[in-house]
N, C-alpha and C positions, 0 to 999 in steps of 0.2 A: 646187317647188322648180327654181330657179337653178343649173343645175352651173354648177362652177369652170372657173375658165380652164383647159388643159393648159399641164404641167408644162415647161420650157425643154425638157427631155431629151424628151418623151413628143413636143412638138414637129420635134426634130431625127431622132426615128425617121420622122415623115411623110414626110421631105424627100427629094430627091436626094442622089446623092455632091455633085456640082459645087456646086448650091447652097451645101450643108453645107458645100465647104471655101471658095467664096466668103464666107462668114459668117462662118465663123472669118479671115481670113486681111481683113473690114474696118475692121481697127484701125493699114492698114500696116505691122505687123508681117510681118517673115520667119519661117518655120516651116522646124521639116528636114523630110521626109518619116517618119521614127521618129515626130517629137513630131503629127503629123499622126494618123496611125495609132491612136496612144495620144486622141487629141483626137475621134477619129470612128469608135466600137469597133464601133456598129451596122452599118459596112457592111466588107466583105470586100477583105481589097489588094487584090484584080486589083477590082475594084468601083474602091477609089480611084485606083488608077493609071492609069486607064482616063477617070479623070473631071478626074487629074490631068493624064496626055497631050491629050485634049482642050481644056482650056482652055490651058495653053501654048500649044496649034498656033489657039487663036483671035486668042490674044493678052493673055487675061484678067491671064495670070497669067504669072509668072514663077518657071522650072525653071532655079537654077544652080547645078552639081558646083562644089563647093571639096574638093578636096584627095578626101577617101574620104567624106564628107557631100553628099546636095544639098540645098537650099533651096525653099520654094516659098515667094513673096510675089504679092500684087497689083499690076500695072504701072502705072510714074506713068500716061499713058493712061486705062486704068481708074480710077484711083483720081480723077483729076482729072472726068472724067464720071460720076464716082458720086459727088460733090463728098465722097468719102472724105476726111478727114484723113492726108496720106502723111507717114512719118519719115525717106523722106531723099531 
């Protein structure tokens, strides 16, 4: 018997916080930090915060404050290098 392919949720359970964030942001859309937390419940707040900080410092994502909200999105350069569409 051939095992079936793992579901997308199982795949996310096997990923790192950084790869999960990049996967979430691959479409070029912006997400609030709260939305990121909701989309990646398999990771703790601390794990995602460290991943956002690391990716932001490396220039792969942009973390921007608008009022009382923080927004996260892939940087234009990173999107261009990876061939991802950019919406902004």
